[in-house]
C-alpha positions in Angstrom: 60.2 -26.8 40.7 58.2 -26.4 37.6 57.0 -22.9 36.7 53.5 -21.9 37.9 51.3 -20.1 35.3 48.2 -18.0 36.1 45.0 -18.8 34.2 43.7 -15.7 32.4 40.5 -14.4 34.0 37.7 -12.2 32.9 39.6 -9.1 34.2 42.5 -10.0 31.9 40.1 -10.2 28.9 38.5 -6.9 29.7 41.9 -5.3 30.3 43.1 -6.7 27.0 40.2 -5.2 25.2 40.6 -1.8 26.8 44.3 -1.9 26.0 43.6 -2.8 22.4 41.0 0.1 22.2 43.5 2.6 23.6 46.2 1.5 21.2 43.9 1.7 18.2 41.7 4.6 19.3 42.4 6.4 16.1 41.1 3.5 14.1 38.0 3.3 16.3 37.2 7.0 16.0 37.6 6.9 12.3 35.3 3.8 12.0 32.7 5.5 14.2 32.7 8.7 12.1 32.6 6.6 8.9 29.6 4.7 10.3 27.8 7.9 11.2 28.4 9.3 7.7 27.2 6.1 6.0 24.1 6.0 8.2 23.3 9.7 7.4 23.9 9.1 3.7 21.7 6.1 3.7 18.9 8.0 5.4 19.3 11.0 3.1 18.9 8.8 0.0 15.6 7.3 1.2 12.7 9.2 -0.4 10.1 10.5 2.0 6.7 8.8 1.3 3.3 9.4 2.7 0.4 6.9 2.6 -3.2 7.9 1.8 -5.8 5.4 2.8 -9.4 5.5 1.5 -12.0 2.8 1.5 -15.0 1.4 -0.4 -17.8 -0.4 1.4 -19.9 -2.8 -0.7 -23.5 -2.9 0.2 -26.4 -5.0 -1.1 -27.6 -4.6 -4.7 -30.4 -2.0 -4.9 -32.4 -3.1 -7.9 -32.5 -5.8 -10.6 -31.2 -3.5 -13.2 -27.9 -3.2 -11.3 -25.9 -5.7 -13.3 -22.7 -5.0 -11.4 -23.7 -7.0 -8.4 -20.2 -8.4 -7.9 -18.4 -9.9 -4.9 -16.1 -7.8 -2.8 -13.1 -9.6 -4.4 -14.3 -8.8 -7.9 -14.7 -5.2 -6.9 -11.2 -5.1 -5.5 -9.8 -6.6 -8.7 -11.6 -4.1 -10.9 -10.2 -1.2 -9.0 -6.8 -2.0 -10.5 -8.2 -2.0 -14.1 -6.5 0.3 -16.6 -9.8 2.2 -17.1 -10.0 3.0 -13.4 -6.4 3.9 -13.1 -6.4 6.2 -16.1 -9.5 8.0 -14.8 -8.0 8.4 -11.3 -4.9 10.0 -12.9 -7.1 12.4 -14.8 -9.0 13.3 -11.6 -5.7 13.9 -9.8 -4.5 16.4 -12.4 -2.4 14.0 -14.5 0.8 14.5 -12.5 1.7 10.8 -12.6 1.0 8.1 -15.2 -1.4 5.2 -14.8 1.6 2.8 -14.7 3.1 4.7 -11.8 -0.2 4.8 -10.0 -0.5 1.0 -10.4 3.0 0.6 -8.8 2.0 2.9 -5.8 -1.4 1.4 -5.3 -2.4 -1.4 -2.9 -6.0 -2.7 -2.9 -6.7 -4.7 0.3 -9.7 -6.8 1.4 -10.0 -6.3 5.1 -11.3 -8.5 7.9 -14.6 -6.8 7.4 -16.1 -8.8 4.5 -17.7 -5.7 2.9 -14.8 -3.3 3.2 -12.0 -2.6 0.7 -9.0 -0.5 1.7 -7.2 1.5 -1.0 -3.6 2.6 -0.1 -1.5 4.9 -2.3 1.9 6.4 -1.5 3.2 9.7 -2.6 6.0 12.2 -1.8 3.5 14.7 -0.2 0.7 14.0 2.3 -1.8 16.0 0.2 -0.8 14.0 -2.9 -1.2 10.7 -1.2 -4.7 11.6 0.0 -5.7 13.0 -3.4 -4.6 9.8 -5.2 -6.3 7.5 -2.7 -9.5 9.4 -3.1 -9.1 9.6 -6.8 -9.1 5.8 -7.1 -12.4 5.4 -5.2 -14.0 8.3 -7.1 -12.8 6.9 -10.4 -14.1 3.5 -9.6 -17.5 5.0 -8.7 -17.7 6.9 -12.0 -16.7 3.8 -14.0 -19.4 1.7 -12.4 -21.9 4.5 -13.0 -21.0 4.6 -16.7 -21.2 0.8 -16.9 -24.6 0.8 -15.2 -25.9 3.6 -17.3 -24.8 1.8 -20.6 -26.2 -1.5 -19.4 -29.6 0.0 -18.5 -29.7 1.9 -21.8 -29.1 -1.4 -23.7 -31.8 -3.1 -21.8 -34.2 -0.2 -22.4 -33.4 -0.3 -26.1 -34.2 -4.0 -26.2 -37.5 -3.5 -24.4 -38.5 -0.6 -26.6 -37.9 -2.7 -29.7 -40.0 -5.6 -28.3 -42.8 -3.2 -27.2 -42.9 -1.5 -30.6 -43.2 -4.9 -32.3 -46.0 -6.0 -30.0 -47.8 -2.7 -30.5 -47.6 -2.9 -34.2 -49.0 -6.4 -34.0 -52.0 -5.3 -31.9 -52.6 -2.3 -34.2 -52.8 -4.7 -37.1 -55.4 -6.8 -35.3 -57.4 -3.7 -34.3 -57.6 -2.7 -37.9 -59.8 -5.7 -38.5 -61.5 -5.5 -35.1 -61.7 -1.9 -34.1 -64.3 -2.4 -31.4 -62.6 -5.3 -29.6 -62.3 -4.2 -26.0 -59.6 -6.7 -25.1 -57.3 -5.6 -27.9 -57.9 -2.0 -26.9 -56.9 -2.6 -23.3 -53.7 -4.4 -24.4 -52.8 -1.6 -26.7 -53.3 1.0 -23.9 -51.0 -1.0 -21.5 -48.3 -1.3 -24.2 -48.6 2.3 -25.1 -48.1 3.4 -21.5 -45.0 1.2 -21.1 -43.6 2.5 -24.3 -44.1 6.1 -23.1 -42.2 5.3 -19.9 -39.3 3.8 -21.7 -39.0 6.6 -24.1 -38.3 9.0 -21.3 -34.4 9.6 -21.3 -32.4 7.8 -18.6 -29.5 10.0 -17.4 -26.3 9.0 -15.6 -27.4 10.9 -12.5 -30.2 8.4 -12.2 -27.8 5.5 -12.6 -25.6 7.1 -9.8 -28.5 6.7 -7.3 -28.4 2.9 -7.6 -24.6 2.9 -7.5 -24.4 4.9 -4.3 -26.8 2.5 -2.7 -24.4 -0.3 -3.6 -21.0 1.3 -3.1 -20.1 3.7 -0.3 -16.9 5.7 -0.4 -14.9 6.6 2.7 -12.6 9.6 2.0 -8.9 9.5 2.9 -7.6 12.0 5.4 -4.3 13.8 4.8 -1.6 11.8 6.6 0.4 13.5 9.2 3.5 11.3 9.4 5.5 9.7 6.6 5.7 5.9 6.4 9.3 6.1 5.0 11.9 6.5 6.2 10.6 5.1 9.5 13.6 5.8 11.8 14.9 9.4 11.9 18.3 10.3 10.6 19.7 10.6 14.1 18.7 7.1 14.8 20.2 5.9 11.6 23.4 7.8 12.3 23.6 6.2 15.8 23.2 2.7 14.4 26.0 3.4 11.9 28.2 4.7 14.7 27.5 1.6 16.8 28.3 -0.7 13.9 31.5 1.2 13.1 32.6 1.0 16.7 32.0 -2.7 17.1 33.7 -3.5 13.8 36.8 -1.4 14.7 36.9 -2.9 18.3 36.8 -6.4 16.9 39.5 -5.6 14.3 41.8 -4.0 17.0 41.3 -7.0 19.3 42.1 -9.5 16.5 45.2 -7.5 15.4 46.7 -7.3 18.9 45.9 -11.0 19.5 47.9 -11.9 16.4 50.9 -9.8 17.8 50.9 -11.8 21.0 50.6 -10.8 24.6 51.6 -7.4 25.9 55.3 -7.0 26.9 54.6 -6.4 30.6 52.8 -9.7 30.8 54.9 -11.7 28.3 57.1 -13.3 31.0 55.2 -15.9 33.0 55.0 -15.5 36.7 57.3 -17.9 38.6 57.2 -19.3 42.0 59.8 -18.6 44.7 63.3 -20.1 44.1 64.4 -22.8 46.4 67.8 -22.6 48.0 70.4 -24.7 46.4 71.5 -27.8 48.3 74.7 -27.5 50.3 
């Protein structure tokens, strides 16, 4: 009668895997240790980074002289300008360059159509908050300077026109000294000229800016954003990867060598007595 073979079942597969693991346990242990070391080394090489998050809220323009009435998107774009970055670096003590700050900076327009988020990463929590606050403070100062200069230019232009008009009226009054209409016009122009000749200081420009832009100060972050998993977690992942790789290699190697010796001979059925 032909030989009867048993079909390998799930128990045989599990047994084969366990036997392979026992035979190559040294390889598996070495792979697990190597995976742990690689995971720890990878985690150790990752720099610790903290993220400071400040914000700028854009409100309505306070007066017609405020020529920086920009959209939220325009404000967000100007926060990354070289002038703002350089001033932020100066406010933060100059410990990094403007180029480095630009690489660490993220300016994000949020779902709130008037709110801009400023995110800056640094190796210390205090440094991250300081840089994030430095960007919003620097932008406020830049806008104040721009507004002050813009109003000064406008005032200079108005002063020039008023002086020209006043000179013209004085020339007419020379010929008509008792004209009441010319006298009233001259008094109005003289009053306007006196108002414009009063110095306009940056602090006055800041009042309008603070009505238009409102800073939200960044808090010192408590937890780093990188590396996210702890070193123990990374080591555990490395150990698992090493174990799986070694187990697959051991199974594949023993499979190439063929079945185990105790199961190499196929099971046969009972022998029939020979015919008489």
